[in-house]
Legacy VTK file of the C-alpha trace (Angstrom):
# vtk DataFile Version 3.0
C-alpha trace
ASCII
DATASET POLYDATA
POINTS 213 float
33.420 31.213 -27.480
32.220 33.053 -24.401
31.199 36.060 -26.493
28.367 34.185 -28.247
26.629 31.978 -25.638
23.165 32.336 -27.157
24.362 31.515 -30.657
26.220 28.410 -29.520
23.296 27.197 -27.431
20.852 27.794 -30.259
23.039 25.893 -32.698
23.418 23.030 -30.258
19.677 22.836 -29.706
18.993 22.923 -33.451
21.446 20.094 -34.034
19.794 17.962 -31.362
16.350 18.677 -32.821
17.486 17.700 -36.320
19.166 14.540 -35.066
16.140 13.544 -33.046
13.827 14.134 -36.039
15.632 11.517 -38.125
15.925 9.253 -35.084
12.166 9.602 -34.600
11.417 8.524 -38.172
13.440 5.350 -37.757
11.367 4.169 -34.797
8.019 3.610 -36.474
8.443 -0.063 -37.394
8.158 -1.960 -34.070
4.526 -0.958 -33.470
3.355 -2.101 -36.905
2.903 -5.652 -35.630
0.605 -4.357 -32.903
-2.090 -2.116 -34.279
-5.691 -1.345 -33.349
-8.122 -3.806 -34.871
-11.429 -2.968 -36.565
-13.425 -5.732 -34.875
-15.668 -5.013 -31.918
-14.239 -6.485 -28.723
-16.092 -9.276 -26.967
-17.283 -8.923 -23.383
-14.637 -11.444 -22.338
-11.838 -9.446 -23.937
-13.132 -6.146 -22.562
-13.319 -7.562 -19.056
-9.844 -9.069 -19.389
-8.374 -5.684 -20.305
-10.313 -3.872 -17.579
-9.243 -6.365 -14.915
-5.622 -6.361 -16.114
-5.520 -2.570 -15.946
-6.401 -2.813 -12.281
-2.724 -3.406 -11.444
-1.714 -0.020 -12.886
-1.602 3.407 -11.250
-3.804 4.842 -14.001
-6.434 2.162 -14.735
-8.856 4.414 -16.607
-6.123 5.605 -18.963
-4.915 2.026 -19.325
-8.332 0.719 -20.309
-8.995 3.622 -22.666
-5.712 3.261 -24.553
-5.605 -0.549 -24.700
-9.230 -1.168 -25.641
-8.420 -0.155 -29.203
-6.128 -3.200 -29.385
-8.737 -5.615 -28.030
-8.972 -7.704 -31.209
-5.223 -8.344 -31.014
-5.036 -8.727 -27.248
-7.987 -11.113 -26.821
-7.136 -12.634 -23.422
-3.373 -12.940 -23.907
-1.183 -11.399 -21.150
1.730 -11.247 -23.611
-0.287 -9.405 -26.256
-1.560 -7.071 -23.557
2.008 -6.256 -22.505
2.996 -5.844 -26.153
0.128 -3.422 -26.777
0.941 -1.446 -23.625
4.527 -1.013 -24.815
3.341 0.066 -28.249
1.013 2.670 -26.745
3.838 3.969 -24.563
6.277 4.158 -27.472
3.798 6.001 -29.673
3.059 8.397 -26.823
6.751 9.062 -26.254
7.326 9.703 -29.949
4.344 12.056 -30.138
5.338 13.994 -27.019
8.935 14.264 -28.222
7.774 15.661 -31.535
5.637 18.262 -29.760
8.519 19.303 -27.498
10.763 19.692 -30.534
8.235 22.019 -32.139
8.069 24.114 -28.980
11.868 24.298 -28.900
11.768 26.252 -32.133
9.753 29.042 -30.530
11.119 32.542 -30.370
12.115 34.378 -27.225
13.611 31.492 -25.261
16.374 32.492 -22.886
19.628 30.464 -22.889
18.537 28.818 -19.646
15.128 27.889 -21.037
16.669 26.558 -24.239
19.038 24.472 -22.134
16.179 22.938 -20.153
14.342 22.014 -23.353
17.561 20.625 -24.849
18.022 18.374 -21.832
14.395 17.265 -22.041
14.774 16.350 -25.718
17.830 14.265 -24.874
15.950 12.534 -22.049
13.030 11.767 -24.343
15.376 10.454 -27.022
16.730 8.014 -24.453
13.197 7.111 -23.363
12.045 6.377 -26.913
15.156 4.283 -27.529
14.556 2.236 -24.372
10.904 1.653 -25.218
11.792 0.699 -28.770
14.302 -1.881 -27.537
11.706 -3.244 -25.128
9.051 -3.577 -27.806
11.413 -5.279 -30.239
12.463 -7.728 -27.526
8.827 -8.384 -26.622
7.962 -9.071 -30.251
10.756 -11.655 -30.395
9.981 -13.153 -27.003
9.545 -16.912 -26.942
9.407 -19.594 -24.312
13.100 -20.367 -24.185
15.925 -20.809 -21.649
16.707 -17.100 -21.938
13.078 -16.012 -21.388
13.782 -14.716 -17.899
16.864 -12.805 -19.040
14.947 -11.176 -21.909
12.090 -10.186 -19.620
14.559 -8.784 -17.094
16.068 -6.652 -19.875
12.615 -5.436 -20.900
11.720 -4.433 -17.342
15.066 -2.646 -16.985
14.577 -0.721 -20.233
11.021 0.339 -19.452
12.048 1.394 -15.942
14.867 3.457 -17.465
12.427 5.042 -19.938
10.176 6.084 -17.069
13.158 7.547 -15.228
14.123 9.547 -18.322
10.599 10.950 -18.557
10.582 11.875 -14.869
13.996 13.531 -15.273
12.626 15.649 -18.103
9.740 16.861 -15.941
12.073 17.600 -13.033
13.996 19.972 -15.274
10.971 22.267 -15.396
10.594 22.535 -11.629
11.472 25.734 -9.849
12.221 28.868 -11.829
14.139 27.416 -14.771
11.184 28.219 -17.012
7.889 30.009 -16.601
4.678 30.427 -18.525
2.703 28.451 -21.067
5.649 26.632 -22.639
6.621 25.139 -19.287
3.114 23.937 -18.437
2.555 22.592 -21.947
5.759 20.541 -22.000
5.117 19.182 -18.514
1.636 18.136 -19.624
3.022 16.302 -22.652
5.667 14.445 -20.639
3.348 13.665 -17.739
0.942 12.041 -20.179
3.560 9.713 -21.650
5.004 8.980 -18.193
1.593 7.665 -17.158
1.491 5.420 -20.225
4.972 4.112 -19.459
4.066 3.521 -15.819
1.062 1.493 -16.949
3.178 -0.523 -19.371
5.698 -1.331 -16.647
2.962 -2.520 -14.280
1.417 -4.739 -16.957
4.797 -6.201 -17.916
5.542 -7.014 -14.275
2.121 -8.656 -14.006
2.823 -10.702 -17.137
6.154 -11.732 -15.664
4.440 -12.918 -12.493
1.997 -15.049 -14.512
5.021 -16.831 -15.942
6.235 -17.688 -12.462
8.863 -14.958 -12.202
9.162 -11.928 -9.968
11.447 -9.052 -10.966
LINES 1 214
213 0 1 2 3 4 5 6 7 8 9 10 11 12 13 14 15 16 17 18 19 20 21 22 23 24 25 26 27 28 29 30 31 32 33 34 35 36 37 38 39 40 41 42 43 44 45 46 47 48 49 50 51 52 53 54 55 56 57 58 59 60 61 62 63 64 65 66 67 68 69 70 71 72 73 74 75 76 77 78 79 80 81 82 83 84 85 86 87 88 89 90 91 92 93 94 95 96 97 98 99 100 101 102 103 104 105 106 107 108 109 110 111 112 113 114 115 116 117 118 119 120 121 122 123 124 125 126 127 128 129 130 131 132 133 134 135 136 137 138 139 140 141 142 143 144 145 146 147 148 149 150 151 152 153 154 155 156 157 158 159 160 161 162 163 164 165 166 167 168 169 170 171 172 173 174 175 176 177 178 179 180 181 182 183 184 185 186 187 188 189 190 191 192 193 194 195 196 197 198 199 200 201 202 203 204 205 206 207 208 209 210 211 212
C-alpha cells in the first residue's frame, strides 16, 4: 500500500469525483419551482429587493442575483428567501462542477490532490445542506412546527457556509500554489458570498415572523 501513494490517492480522488457527478445531477429539481421570470419587475418589487438586500454583507451581489427572480418574488419575504436559497444552491453546484474539472488536471502532487479532494467533499456537504434547506423552504407553511422548520433551515445554511469556508481554508499556506489555487478559491469565495446573503435574508424573514434565531 505504501509503495503506491500517488496511485491510491488518484483513484480515491477519481471515485469522489464520479460519485459527486451523479450526486450533482440529482440535485437539480428543488430550484425548478423558483426560476427567473420573463416579466419586467415593477418599481415596487425592485425597491423591495434592493431594500431587503441591505441586511446582507454583499448587497450589490444580492440585488444583482435576485433581481432576475423579481416576478416571482414580488414583495414576499418568503419568496425572497426561497430565491436566495436557489441562487446559492445553483452557485454551489456550478462551483463544485468547476472544481471537479480542475481536479482532473495533470501534474498535481499528492498533497495538492488531497486538498482538492477535501474541498470536493466539503462542497458536496454544502450542496446537500442547501438542497435540504430549499426543499424545506418550498414545503414551509404556517403551522405549529414553523419555528422548528425554520430553525433547521438556518442550521443547514449555516453549515453550508461553514463547509465552503473550510474548503477555502484548505488552500491557505503552502498546500497549493499557482493558478489552480487562486481559481478554486475564487470559485468558492463566490458561492460563499451567495450563501452568506441567503443566510442573512432567511434570518430577516424569520424576524418578520416574530422569531429570532
